[in-house]
C-alpha positions in Angstrom: 8.9 11.8 -12.9 10.5 15.0 -14.2 7.8 17.1 -12.6 8.4 15.4 -9.3 12.2 16.0 -9.6 11.6 19.6 -10.4 9.4 19.9 -7.3 11.9 18.2 -5.1 14.7 20.3 -6.4 16.9 17.4 -7.5 18.0 18.6 -10.9 21.8 18.0 -10.8 23.8 16.0 -13.2 25.9 13.9 -10.7 23.7 10.8 -10.5 25.7 9.0 -7.7 25.7 12.1 -5.6 22.0 12.5 -6.1 21.3 8.9 -5.0 23.5 9.3 -2.0 21.7 12.5 -1.0 18.4 10.9 -1.5 19.3 7.9 0.6 20.4 10.3 3.4 17.1 12.2 3.1 15.2 8.9 3.1 16.8 7.8 6.4 15.8 11.2 7.9 12.2 10.9 6.6 11.8 7.4 7.9 13.2 8.3 11.3 10.0 10.3 11.8 7.8 7.3 10.9 7.1 4.9 13.7 6.3 1.9 11.4 6.1 1.2 7.7 3.5 -1.4 6.8 3.7 -3.0 3.4 0.5 -4.6 2.0 1.3 -7.3 -0.5 -0.9 -9.9 -2.3 1.3 -12.1 -4.4 -1.4 -12.0 -7.1 -3.7 -9.3 -8.5 -7.5 -9.1 -8.2 -7.7 -9.6 -4.4 -8.7 -6.1 -3.5 -5.4 -5.2 -1.9 -5.7 -1.4 -2.6 -9.1 -1.2 -1.0 -7.8 -3.2 2.0 -4.8 -0.8 2.3 -7.0 2.3 2.2 -9.5 1.0 4.8 -6.9 -0.4 7.2 -5.1 2.9 7.1 -8.4 4.8 7.6 -9.4 2.5 10.5 -6.3 3.5 12.4 -6.7 7.2 11.4 -10.2 7.0 13.0 -8.5 5.9 16.2 -6.3 9.0 16.1 -3.2 7.7 14.5 -1.2 9.9 12.1 -1.3 8.0 8.8 0.3 8.3 5.4 -0.1 6.0 2.4 2.3 5.5 -0.5 1.0 4.0 -3.7 3.9 1.8 -4.9 1.9 0.3 -7.7 3.4 2.8 -10.2 1.7 1.3 -13.3 -1.7 0.9 -11.8 -2.1 3.6 -9.2 -5.5 3.7 -7.4 -5.1 5.2 -4.0 -5.4 8.8 -5.1 -8.9 8.0 -6.5 -9.9 5.9 -3.4 -8.9 8.7 -1.0 -10.4 11.5 -3.1 -7.2 13.5 -3.8 -6.9 13.3 -7.6 -7.8 17.0 -8.0 -5.0 18.1 -5.7 -1.8 19.4 -7.2 1.6 18.6 -5.7 3.5 21.6 -4.3 6.9 22.1 -2.9 7.2 23.2 0.8 10.2 24.0 3.0 10.7 20.3 3.8 10.1 18.8 0.4 7.2 17.8 -1.9 3.9 18.2 0.0 1.8 15.1 -0.3 -1.9 15.3 -1.1 -4.2 15.2 2.0 -7.2 13.0 1.9 -10.0 11.9 4.2 -9.1 11.8 7.9 -6.0 13.8 7.2 -4.3 10.8 5.5 -1.3 11.9 3.5 -1.1 10.4 0.0 1.6 10.1 -2.6 0.9 8.3 -5.9 2.1 8.3 -9.4 -1.5 9.1 -10.3 -0.9 12.6 -9.0 1.9 13.1 -11.7 0.2 11.7 -14.8 -1.4 14.4 -17.1 -4.6 12.5 -17.8 -6.7 9.4 -17.1 -5.7 7.8 -20.3 -2.0 8.4 -19.8 0.1 5.3 -19.0 3.4 5.4 -17.2 6.2 5.2 -19.7 10.0 5.3 -19.4 12.3 6.5 -22.1 15.1 3.9 -22.4 18.5 4.8 -24.0 18.0 1.9 -26.5 15.1 -0.5 -27.1 17.3 -3.4 -26.2 17.8 -2.1 -22.7 14.2 -1.0 -22.2 13.4 -3.8 -19.7 16.4 -3.2 -17.5 16.0 0.6 -17.7 12.3 0.3 -16.7 13.2 -1.7 -13.5 15.9 0.8 -12.6 13.6 3.7 -13.2 10.8 2.3 -11.1 13.1 1.7 -8.1 14.4 5.2 -8.5 10.8 6.5 -8.5 10.0 4.6 -5.3 13.2 6.0 -3.7 12.2 9.5 -4.6 8.7 9.1 -3.2 10.1 7.9 0.1 12.9 10.4 0.3 11.6 13.6 -1.2 8.0 13.6 0.1 7.4 15.7 3.3 5.7 12.9 5.2 6.2 14.6 8.5 5.7 12.8 11.8 3.7 9.6 11.1 2.6 6.7 13.3 2.1 4.6 10.2 3.2 4.8 6.5 1.2 2.2 4.6 2.7 1.1 1.3 0.4 -0.5 -1.3 2.5 -2.8 -3.3 1.7 -4.2 -6.8 1.1 -7.9 -7.2 4.1 -10.2 -6.9 7.1 -10.0 -4.6 9.6 -7.9 -6.7 8.5 -4.5 -5.5 8.5 -5.7 -1.9 12.2 -6.6 -2.3 12.9 -3.2 -3.7 11.1 -1.5 -0.8 12.9 -3.6 1.7 16.3 -2.7 0.2 15.5 1.0 0.3 14.3 1.2 3.9 16.6 1.5 6.9 14.8 -1.4 8.6 12.4 -4.1 7.3 8.7 -3.1 7.0 5.9 -4.9 8.7 4.1 -7.1 6.2 0.3 -7.7 5.8 -0.6 -10.3 3.2 -4.0 -10.2 1.5 -5.6 -13.2 -0.2 -9.0 -14.5 -1.3 -10.6 -18.0 -0.7 -9.0 -19.8 -3.7 -6.3 -22.4 -4.2 -4.6 -20.2 -6.8 -4.3 -17.4 -4.2 -3.1 -20.0 -1.7 -0.1 -20.9 -3.9 1.1 -17.4 -4.3 0.5 -16.5 -0.6 3.0 -19.1 0.4 5.6 -17.5 -1.9 5.0 -14.1 -0.3 5.5 -15.5 3.2 8.7 -17.2 2.1 10.1 -13.9 0.7 9.2 -11.9 3.8 10.9 -14.5 6.0 14.0 -14.6 3.9 14.3 -10.8 4.2 13.6 -11.0 8.0 10.5 -8.8 7.7 7.9 -9.3 10.4 4.6 -10.6 9.1 1.7 -9.1 10.9 -0.6 -11.7 9.4 -2.8 -12.9 6.6 -6.1 -11.2 5.8 -8.7 -13.0 3.7 -10.7 -10.6 1.5 -14.0 -11.4 -0.3 -14.7 -14.1 2.2 -18.4 -14.4 1.6 -20.9 -11.9 0.1 -23.0 -9.4 2.0 -26.5 -9.2 0.6 -27.4 -5.5 0.1 -31.0 -6.2 0.9 -30.9 -8.2 4.0 -27.2 -8.0 5.2 -26.8 -11.8 5.3 -23.3 -13.1 4.5 -23.3 -16.0 2.0 -20.5 -17.9 0.4 -18.9 -16.2 -2.6 -16.1 -18.6 -3.5 -15.4 -22.1 -2.1 -16.4 -22.8 1.5 -14.1 -23.3 4.4 -11.7 -21.3 6.5 -8.9 -21.5 3.9 -7.0 -18.4 5.2 -7.2 -19.7 8.8 -5.7 -23.0 7.8 -3.0 -21.4 5.6 -2.1 -19.0 8.5 -1.7 -21.9 10.8 0.4 -23.8 8.4 2.7 -20.8 7.9 2.7 -20.0 11.6 1.6 -16.4 11.0 -1.4 -14.6 12.6 -4.8 -14.8 10.9 -6.1 -11.3 10.7 -9.7 -12.3 9.8 -12.1 -12.5 6.9 -13.5 -9.5 5.1 -16.9 -10.3 3.4 -17.4 -8.8 -0.1 -19.7 -5.8 0.2 -20.7 -3.7 -2.8 -20.5 -0.6 -0.7 -16.7 -0.9 -0.4 -16.4 -0.4 -4.2 -18.9 2.4 -4.2 -17.1 4.2 -1.4 -13.8 3.9 -3.3 -15.4 5.4 -6.4 -16.5 8.4 -4.2 -13.0 8.8 -2.7 -14.2 8.0 0.9 -12.8 5.0 2.8 -15.6 2.6 3.4 -14.9 2.3 7.2 -15.7 6.0 7.6 -19.4 5.4 7.1 -19.6 1.6 7.2 -17.8 0.8 10.4 -20.7 -1.0 11.9 -21.3 -3.3 9.0 -19.9 -6.9 8.9 -17.1 -5.8 6.6 -16.4 -2.6 8.6 -16.1 -4.5 11.8 -13.8 -7.0 10.3 -11.6 -4.3 8.8 -11.4 -2.5 12.1 -10.6 -5.6 14.0 -7.8 -6.4 11.5 -6.4 -2.8 11.9 -6.4 -3.2 15.7 -4.6 -6.5 15.5 -2.0 -5.0 13.2 -1.5 -2.1 15.5 -1.0 -4.4 18.4 1.5 -6.4 16.4 3.5 -3.4 15.4 3.6 -2.2 19.0 4.9 -5.5 20.2 7.7 -5.8 17.6 
């Protein structure tokens, strides 16, 4: 993060003063963002990052001003998915300029700061015994810096792609001036069902509005004929879970190999696949989320 701090111009020694100044800048930045939407999954392997990219892109296609923040600091993927890994971060008059991807989507990710593909994110703790606590503190500080020192500009939506679990959502909630809207992603499995319930509980305890539950990999799209077949266990699990938790059901996204191929190319799937089964489902979910945010 030293490179980011150098770009942001935050090189002083008074830590408390730096944090206070960052918090003030963060409030100013977020005042220019209509809604922050946090995408969480509870568990990994559900395609949350691909969902984030395509929901953001679907709204950008409708003319919305959109930014995305990759809050998965240890496994950042959004820079690759939005085709901005070759862009270098620069400092502008208002702060660090985010990368700009497809459809004008502004992107900030730890991936843009790491020197190579093989380089993991590491934190230098004062002592090995304090490494765990230091790492948690450093990651919260990094998230605060991304929110406060990035020149996001006027945005209709800032999408935040969270890592699996609920800890980083709590960190994000505590940093923001007001609770973010929550979108929960799951897949048709009982294991996913268990962790989804925990995510809903955390969001409610923090009084964050839940836009709904979106079921990914709900069936498989045959690349030859386009027919959607069952991929995991049958049944409308997400619909039942959404009803039980009294939250909106945002729909079911069938697994389509073209989604992964588009991510590898750095182009959101909905840009070219909007009329496919998965593209239509993603667009409908984005429209529902937009309606929810406008009503809350």
